[in-house]
C-alpha positions in Angstrom: -141.5 0.4 38.3 -144.6 2.6 38.5 -144.0 5.2 41.2 -147.2 7.2 40.6 -150.8 6.9 41.7 -151.5 9.4 39.0 -149.4 11.9 37.1 -149.4 14.5 34.2 -152.6 15.8 32.9 -154.6 13.3 34.9 -153.2 14.6 38.2 -153.5 18.2 37.0 -157.2 17.7 36.2 -157.8 15.9 39.5 -156.4 18.9 41.5 -158.3 21.4 39.5 -161.7 19.7 39.4 -162.0 18.0 42.8 -164.5 19.8 45.0 -163.6 19.6 48.7 -166.7 19.5 51.0 -167.4 21.7 54.0 -165.2 20.8 57.0 -162.7 18.9 54.9 -159.4 19.6 53.2 -157.8 18.0 50.1 -154.1 16.9 50.0 -152.1 15.6 47.0 -148.5 14.4 47.3 -146.0 15.7 44.7 -143.1 13.6 46.2 -140.4 14.4 48.7 -141.7 17.4 50.7 -144.1 18.6 48.0 -147.9 18.8 48.6 -150.9 20.5 47.2 -153.5 21.6 49.8 -157.0 22.5 48.6 -159.5 24.4 50.7 -163.2 23.4 51.0 -165.7 24.8 48.6 -163.1 26.6 46.6 -161.1 26.3 43.4 -158.1 27.7 45.2 -155.1 25.7 46.4 -151.6 26.2 47.7 -148.5 24.2 47.1 -145.8 23.3 49.6 -142.1 22.9 48.7 -142.5 21.6 45.1 -139.5 20.1 43.5 -140.7 19.4 40.0 -137.5 19.3 37.9 -134.2 17.5 37.9 -132.3 20.7 38.5 -130.1 19.3 41.3 -128.5 16.7 39.2 -128.6 18.9 36.1 -126.7 21.6 37.8 -124.3 19.2 39.6 -123.8 16.0 37.5 -121.7 14.5 40.2 -124.2 14.9 43.0 -125.4 12.0 45.1 -128.9 13.6 45.1 -130.4 11.9 42.0 -134.1 11.6 42.1 -135.5 8.1 41.8 -138.5 9.0 39.6 -139.5 11.8 37.2 -141.6 14.7 38.5 -145.3 13.8 38.5 -146.2 17.2 37.0 -144.5 19.9 35.1 -144.2 23.2 37.0 -146.5 25.0 34.6 -149.3 22.5 35.5 -149.6 24.4 38.8 -150.5 27.7 37.1 -153.8 27.8 39.0 -152.0 27.7 42.4 -152.8 30.7 44.6 -149.5 30.5 46.3 -146.3 28.4 46.7 -145.1 28.2 50.3 -141.4 27.4 50.6 -139.9 26.2 53.9 -136.2 26.8 53.3 -133.5 27.3 50.8 -132.3 23.7 50.0 -132.8 22.9 46.4 -135.3 20.1 46.9 -137.5 22.6 48.7 -136.7 25.9 47.0 -136.2 24.8 43.4 -135.5 27.9 41.4 -136.2 26.0 38.1 -139.7 25.0 39.3 -140.4 28.6 40.5 -139.0 30.2 37.3 -141.1 28.0 35.0 -144.3 28.5 37.0 -143.7 32.3 37.3 -143.5 32.6 33.5 -147.0 31.2 33.0 -148.6 32.4 36.2 -147.2 35.8 37.4 -150.2 36.1 39.7 -149.1 33.1 41.8 -147.4 34.3 45.1 -144.2 32.8 46.4 -144.0 32.8 50.2 -140.6 32.0 51.7 -138.4 32.9 54.6 -137.5 36.6 54.4 -133.9 35.4 54.9 -134.0 33.9 51.4 -135.8 36.7 49.4 -132.5 37.5 47.7 -132.7 34.1 46.0 -135.8 35.1 44.1 -134.9 38.7 43.5 -135.0 38.1 39.7 -138.8 37.4 39.8 -141.5 40.1 39.9 -141.3 41.5 43.4 -145.1 41.8 43.6 -145.1 38.0 43.7 -142.7 37.6 46.5 -143.8 37.4 50.2 -141.0 37.2 52.7 -142.1 36.0 56.1 -140.5 35.5 59.5 -141.3 33.2 62.4 -144.4 34.2 64.2 -145.8 36.2 61.3 -149.4 35.6 60.4 -150.8 36.1 56.9 -153.6 35.1 54.7 -153.2 33.4 51.3 -156.5 33.0 49.5 -158.8 31.0 51.7 -155.9 29.9 54.0 -154.9 31.5 57.2 -151.2 30.9 57.8 -148.5 31.4 60.3 -144.8 30.9 59.9 -143.0 28.9 62.7 -139.3 28.5 63.2 -137.9 25.1 62.3 -134.6 23.5 63.6 -133.0 21.7 60.6 -130.7 20.1 63.1 -130.6 23.4 64.9 -132.2 26.8 64.7 -130.3 29.1 62.4 -130.7 32.9 61.9 -129.1 35.3 59.6 -127.4 38.6 60.7 -130.9 40.3 60.7 -132.2 37.7 63.2 -134.4 36.0 60.5 -134.8 32.3 60.7 -133.4 30.3 57.7 -135.8 27.4 58.3 -139.5 27.6 58.7 -142.6 25.5 59.0 -146.2 26.6 58.5 -149.5 26.5 60.5 -152.3 26.4 57.9 -156.0 26.7 58.5 -158.4 25.8 55.7 -162.0 26.3 56.8 -162.1 24.5 60.2 -159.1 22.1 59.5 -155.7 23.0 61.0 -152.5 21.6 59.4 -149.0 21.8 60.6 -146.4 21.4 57.8 -143.0 21.2 59.5 -140.6 21.7 56.6 -137.3 20.1 57.6 -136.8 20.0 61.3 -135.8 18.0 64.3 -137.9 17.9 67.5 -137.3 20.6 70.1 -139.2 21.4 73.3 -140.1 24.8 71.9 -141.5 23.3 68.7 -143.6 20.8 70.6 -145.1 23.5 72.8 -145.9 25.7 69.8 -147.5 22.9 67.8 -149.5 21.6 70.8 -150.9 25.1 71.3 -152.0 25.2 67.6 -153.8 21.9 68.1 -153.3 20.6 64.5 -155.7 18.1 63.0 -152.9 17.0 60.6 -149.2 17.0 61.2 -147.0 16.6 58.0 -143.5 15.6 59.2 -140.2 14.3 57.8 -139.0 10.9 58.8 -135.6 10.5 57.2 -133.7 11.1 60.4 -129.9 11.8 60.6 -126.7 10.0 61.3 -123.0 10.7 61.5 -122.2 9.4 58.0 -124.7 11.7 56.3 -123.7 14.6 58.5 -120.1 14.1 57.4 -121.3 14.6 53.8 -123.0 17.8 54.8 -126.5 16.2 54.6 -128.5 18.1 57.3 -130.8 15.8 59.2 -134.4 15.8 60.4 -136.5 14.0 63.0 -136.6 10.2 62.6 -139.8 8.2 62.0 -140.0 7.2 65.6 -139.6 10.8 66.7 -142.3 11.9 64.2 -144.7 9.4 65.6 -143.9 10.4 69.2 -144.2 14.0 68.2 -147.7 13.5 66.8 -148.8 11.8 70.0 -147.2 14.5 72.2 -149.0 17.4 70.4 -152.3 15.6 69.9 -152.4 15.6 66.1 -155.3 13.5 64.8 -153.6 12.4 61.6 -149.9 11.9 60.8 -148.6 12.3 57.2 -144.9 11.4 56.7 -142.7 12.8 54.0 -139.0 12.9 53.0 -138.7 9.2 52.3 -139.6 8.5 48.7 -137.3 10.5 46.3 -133.6 10.3 47.2 -132.1 6.9 48.0 -129.2 8.4 49.8 -131.3 10.4 52.3 -134.3 8.5 53.5 -135.6 5.9 55.9 -138.0 3.0 55.2 -141.5 4.2 56.1 -142.4 0.7 57.0 -140.1 1.0 60.1 -142.0 4.1 61.1 -145.4 2.4 60.8 -144.1 -0.6 62.7 -143.1 1.6 65.6 -146.5 3.4 65.4 -148.2 0.0 65.5 -146.3 -1.2 68.6 -146.3 2.1 70.6 -149.1 4.4 69.5 -151.7 2.2 67.8 -154.4 4.8 68.3 -152.5 7.3 66.0 -154.1 7.7 62.6 -151.7 8.0 59.7 -151.7 8.0 55.9 -148.7 7.5 53.7 -149.5 9.1 50.3 -148.5 7.6 47.0 -147.0 10.2 44.6 -150.0 11.9 42.9 -152.5 10.5 45.3 -155.5 12.6 46.4 -156.4 12.3 50.1 -159.5 14.1 51.5 -159.4 14.6 55.2 -162.6 15.1 57.2 -162.3 15.2 61.0 
């Protein structure tokens, strides 16, 4: 089965050479929660939660988390990335193998991650590490960013009061993007995202249930909740994730779109194929 719209050098070239026009933003899917975001009129791009190895199953041969397809890119293919933004410490979001390989060929690339997890990348050049906390605003190349607390089933903080799970508000030119990371829906989250007024909401749809929870698989919002969330916060475009890589921890995106069709037919959405380029223009 062919899982990719494009991959390898073709995908790398597409990311590097595509010119994003004024008022738009470019988005590529890397699978799972991984995305490339490219700003308008710029060669610079950032990457969200890239898992581009098989390190989970290599490090734990007995794991049930076996990826269904090979990575669409090698980590070193992202050597032109201005920054990598990590939402939290789970291996399919903070993949040390991906970061280590990329750092070797591109020490200039910044790694932005929750300050609570800085110790996990202490072996890298500290000039490349940017630890952030919820509410912190920062600039990464042409992107204005703000970290926002996420509730991966619940809000969790370390002894220093730093959130373990984050999402990010991203502004590229005039386009506002909310990347949730892994999270459920909470009233506080809806209020914060609604105030940000995102054009695009990138949200998980794999949900949660008692059987996965009993196996220590931490859940997220469901597809129905993601659609309702987009409607509640006024997002123009809904992009789902967390449905395409691990057969043991996903939901059928067709169920999500069926719910959208019957309950929020006005809501725009796009389900990206792995390696697909999508240019959004409000």
